[in-house]
N, C-alpha and C positions, 0 to 999 in steps of 0.2 A: 863462683863462675866468672872467668875473666870476660872483659868486654869483647875481645876477639872471638872467644868461643860462643858468647851470647849472640854476636852478630851473625856468626856462621849458622847457628841454630835457626835464627829468624829467617835468614836467607833460604835455608833448606825447606822450612815450612812454607815459605812463599812460593818456592819453585814447585813443591808438591801440590799446592793449591792451584797454581797455574796449569800444571799437568792435568789435574782433575777437570778444570774448566775446559781445557783443550779436548779432553776425552768427551765431556758432555756436549761440546759443540759438534762433534762428529755424530754421524747418524746412528740412532738406535732403532727408529722406525722410519721407513721410506713411505711417503704418501703419494699415490697417483690418483688423479681425478680425470675420469672420462666424461666429456661433455657431449651430449647428444641433443639434436633438435628433432622432436617427433612431430610429424605433420599428418593430420587426419583430414581426409576429404570425404565429404558426404554429399551425394547427389540424389535428389528426389525428383521423380517425374510423375506428373498428374495428367491423366487422359480423361477427356470428357467428350461424349458424343451427343449432340443435340439434333434430333430429327424434326424438321418442320412439319406441322400437321397438314393433312390434306394429301390429294393425289399429286404425283409428279409424272411428267412426260419423260419416259426413258430415252427419248430421242434427243432430249436436250441435256447438256452437261451442266450439272448443278455444282456449286462450290461444296467442298467437303464439310461435313458436319462435325468432323473429329477435331478436337482442340487438345494440344499437348502443352503442358506448362512444366518447365524444368527449373529447379532451384539447386544451387550448388553452395555448400558451406565448407570453409576450410579453417581448421584450428591448428595452431603451432605451439608447442610447449618445449621448453628446455629441460633436459634431464641430466643430473650430475650423479655419477657413480663414484664413490670414494673407495679406494682400495688401499689397505695398509699392510706393509710387508716388513719383516725384520731386515735391518740394514747393517748387521754386524756378524762377523765370524765368531768372535769370542767376546763375552762380557762377564767379568768375574770380580768378586769382592776380595777374596783372599786365597793365597796359595802358600803352603809351607813345604820345604824340602829338607830332609836330613842328609848330610853329606858324609861319605866315607872316604878316607884317604886325603882329606883336604888340609889336615893339620900342617902347620908351618913351624912347629916347635912349641906352641902354646898348648895349654890343657884343653880338653873337650869343653864345648859349650854346654854339654849335658842336656840337650833338648830332645833326645830320642828320635824315634822314627818320625818322619814328616816334619821334623824341626818344630814341633808344636807344643812341647811341654817340658817343664823342669820336673824333677821329683818333688814330692810334696814338701819335704823339709826346706828345700831351696825356695820354693814358692812362698812359704810362710815367712821365712826370714827376709826375703826380698821385700815383702810388704811391710814387715815390722821394722826392719832396720833401714829401709830405703837405700840399700846399697847392694852391689853385686857381692856374691858369696865366693869364698875361696873354693876351688874345685875339690870335691871329696870323693867323687865316683869315677870309676873307669867306664868309658862308654865307646862303643864301636863307632858312634856317629861323632866325628870331630867337629863339624861345623853345621851351619844352617843357612838357608835362603828364605827370606820372607818377602812376598809381593803383595801389595795392596793396590786395589783399583786397576784392573787389567782390562784393556780393550783392544780388539783387533778388528780390522776391516779388510775387505777384498782388495787385493793388489793385482791389477790387470797387466801382468807381465807376460811376455812370450806368447803374444797373440791370444790373450785371455786364458792361459793355461790354468786349469783348476788347482786349488790347494794352496795358492800363494796368498799371503796376507801381510799387512803392516799393522803396527800397533803402538800404543803408548801404555807404559806401566807407571802409575802415579808415584809409587815409592817402592824401591827394592833395597833390601838390607842383606848384604852378603858378608857372612862371617866365616872365615876359613877355620878359625879356632877362637879361644877365649882371649887372645892377645889383641889389644886395641889396635896395634899396628897392622893387623891382618884383617881388618874390616874394610869393606867398600860400601858406599851408600850412593844410590842414584835416584834422583827425582826427575820424573819425565823421561824415563828410559825409552828410547826408540827401538823397536824390534822389527825384524823381518823374518817371516817363517814360511816353510813349505811343508805341507802335510801329504802323506801317502796313505790313503785309507785301505786298511785290510779288512775291515768289517763295516759295511755301510748301513746297518740297521742299528737302532738304539739298544744298548749303549755302543757307541762307535769305538772301533779300534783303529789306531793310526800310528804311523811312524812320523816323527816330526823333527825337522832340522831348523834351528833358530839362531839368530845372532842379535844380541842386544848391545846398544851403544849408549853409554852415559857420559854426560859432560859436567854434571854438577850434582853434589859437592865433590864427588870423586870422579876421576876420568878413567874409564875402563871399558873393555870389550868383554862380553860374556857369550861364549859359544856353547850351544848345547845340542845334543840329540836325545830324543826321548821316545819311549813306547807308551802311548796314551790309551787309557780305557775310560770312556765317558763321552758326553755327559749324560747322567741320568739323575733327575731331581737336583741338578746343580752339583752333583758329586763327581769327582774325577780322581783316578789313581794314575801315577806316572813313575816310570823307572828312568833315571837320568844318567847320562855320561856327559860331563861338561868340563869347560876350561875357561878360566877368567884370568885376565891380566890387565894391570893398569896402575895408576897412581892414586894413593890415598893421601889427601891433603891433611897432614896432622896439624897440631896447634903451632908447632915451630917449624918443622920440616916435612917435606913430602916423602913418602916411602913407596917403593915399587913392590907389588906382590904378583906372584905367578902361580896359579892354583889349578891343577887338574883334580878331578873328583868323579865319583859315582855317587848316586843318591836315590832316595825313595821320596816321592812327593804326593801330596794330597791337596785338593782344593774344594772349597764350599761356595755355594751360590755362584757357580762358575758355569756358564751356559755356552754351548757350542752349536753352531750352524754350519752345515756343509754348503758349498756354493749353490747347489741346486735349491736349497731351502730358502734362499733369498728371494726366489720367485714364487714362494708359497705364502698366501695371506696369513696374517696372524690368527684369524678365525679358523683356519684349517690346520694349524700346527698341532703336532702330536704331544700329548701330555702323558707322563708316566707316574705322576704322584697324586696322592690324596690331599697332600698339604705341603706347602713350602712357606717358610717365614724367615724374617731377619732376626727377631729376638722374642723371647718369652720371659716373663717374670711372674712367679707364683709365690705368695706369702703363705706361710704354713703355721699351723698349730699342731704340736706333737706331744708325745708322752715322755720326752727326754727330761733330764734333770734340770738343765738351764737353757736360757735363751741366748741366741747369738747377739741379740740387741742389748742385753744387759746380763752379763755373766755373773754379776755380783749377787743376783737374786736367784734362788733355787727353790725346788719343790713347789709348794702352794703359792709362794710369793713371786714366782717367775711370771713374766708378761704372758698374755694370751697368745701373741705372735712369738713363736720361738725360732723360726728359721725361714728359709727361702730356697727356691729353685730358680736358677738363672740359666737359660739355654740360648746360645747364639747359633744362628743358622740351622734351626731344626728342619727336618724333612721326613715325610712318610711316603715311601715308594710302594706302589701296588705290585703284587706278585701274581703270576697267572695261576691262581689256585683259589678255590672257594668263591667263585664268581669275582675274582680279583680283589676280594676284601681282606684276604690275608696280606699283610704288609710288613716290610722291614724299614726301619728308620734309624736315624742317628742325629747328631748335632755336632757342629764344629767343636765347641767347648760346652760342657755342662757342669755347673757347680750346684751341689745339693747339700744343704745344711739343715738337719733336723733341729739342731740346737748348738750350744756353745762348744761342745767337744765331740759332736756327732756330725761329721761332715765328710764329703767325698768330692774329688775333682776328677772329671772324666773328659778325655779327648776322643772324639769319634766313638762314643759308646754304641753298642749294638742293641736295637729295640725291635722286638717282634710283637705285632699287634693284630687285632681284628677290627676293621672299620665298619661301623654301622651308621645308618641314617634313619632312625625311627620316626614315626608319626608324620612322615612325609613333610618334614620341616628341614630348614638349613641348619640342622643340629648334627654334629659328628660325635658319636660315642665310641670310645676306643679303650677296651681293655688291653693291657700290655704287660710284657715282661722285658726288662732291660738289664744288660750286663755291662759293667765298666771293667776294663782290663788294665788301664793305665791313665794317670799315675796312681789313682786309687783303684782298689778292687772291691766291688760291691754288687749285689743283686737287688733289683728294684722291681716290684710288682705293683700294679695300680690300675685305676680306672679313671679315664679322663673324658669329660664332656665339654665340648667347645661349640660356640655359636659366633659367626661373624656379625659385627655391629656396623661395619662399613666395608668399603672395598679394600681397606688396608689395616683394619684392626679387628680384634676379636676378644671375647671374654671366655673364661673357662673355669670350671671347678675340677678338683682332682683329689683323690684319696689313694693311699697306698701304704706299702711296708717296705722298709729298706734294711738290709743287713749286709755288713761287710767290714772292710778295713780302709782306713784313710791312706794307707801306704806310708805312714809316718810313725815314728816313735816319740814325737814330741809335738806340742802345741803350745798355746798361750792361754793362761787363765786371766782372771780380772786384774791380778797384780803384775802381769807380764812375765810370770814364771812358767817354766816348762812343765807340761803335764803329759801323762801317757794318754794318747787318744787313738791307739791302734785300732781297736775294735769298736763298733757301734751298731745299734739296731733300734728300730722304733716304728710306730704307726704315725701317720699324719693325715690331716685334711687341709686343703688349701683352696684359695681363690686367686685368680691372676688374669693377666691380659697378654695378648700377642700383638706385635707391631710389625707393620709392613708384611702382612701374611696373605696367603691366598688359599682358599679351600676349593677343591674340584669335585664335581659330581660324576656319577657313574658314566653318564653319557659323554663326558669330556675326556675320558681316558682313551688312549689310542687303541686299547684292546676292544673298546666298543665298536670299532670300525672293522673288526676282523670278519 
């Protein structure tokens, strides 16, 4: 790598870091403190009548024998009421868009719908060879957009007209096709958006018009209109029509690109608030999910032939741990059925490997489960059925038990059975040679942990307030 290219990379990473810090400095929670002075006044009156003994001449006026004693006490106390409100319109971890019609003469990036996955062969080779692959597939999706670290806050334009927001995107990768000259990269992208809500209950439906402005390392403008559905459990689906134009600073020369497109997008851990919800306290916010997390890792022991950790040992000699399940941005959303314990879930990306040649890669797999909380404990037991449709196709049935060990971490045990196809005709054995790994199946049992996750109780669901 040349010194010039290395310097650009370092500068881009620094700009992305600064953008994240700028986003973090903007409000996530708005705190209001109401200070009251409470005054309590207590007055006590004591009456005493003392009649002198003996006879009195009624013709003579005697002093009154009634005595009244009054005591007053005053106590003042300061009272502070702390109220915490959400202070953002949108806060998201990741969004991917698959673009149609964006090609500028190069081959497709082959990342599929939502711009979120290669086919499995390309994925394997990209890891093994540490280089981009030549394009071998035809794909309707020419390009992709990836956004990381998305934040939006209320913009008080036009006499506080609702729906306006400004935001910062930490990093945006815009690829019109697979040609390096048709890529744009923006760090700290400034956005201005206007939303028109068509559905004002969760999940929200809205039409959005947005403009993004990037100054580094590429200089471009990105205009979009979209139809948005979400957020529910941090999940969103969007249909896009967009137009991007600007300069990409190449290694030697700058190139101008001009890209109209339509696309399909999805985002995970991406939360949306309407303007009116910024006046609702966090404790009164509506929740729709049994579980939301950042990442899960489960180590497995299974009945497959070899272990992913040492493919040279097979059969009885294989290690006890044969594989793993890694899930990014998992979520379990309550459905209005069976006391809301019937649930549907997914994950941004899920990698499941029973062993060396038995593995599958899933983007936004579909999971149906039944959520239980037995023994009146913070224990979540969840039998589930999961289906992956791309890039691997497999069916997964299992039972999961999880318990939180802190506000942001949990432990779980899981057992299950998986059967399907990797979506590939090749893999790598211990010697680095291609092997046929199309079909696989097996039973497993595993133990793992979740990170930055949150479990919700039945009384915390918005349905409990109906």
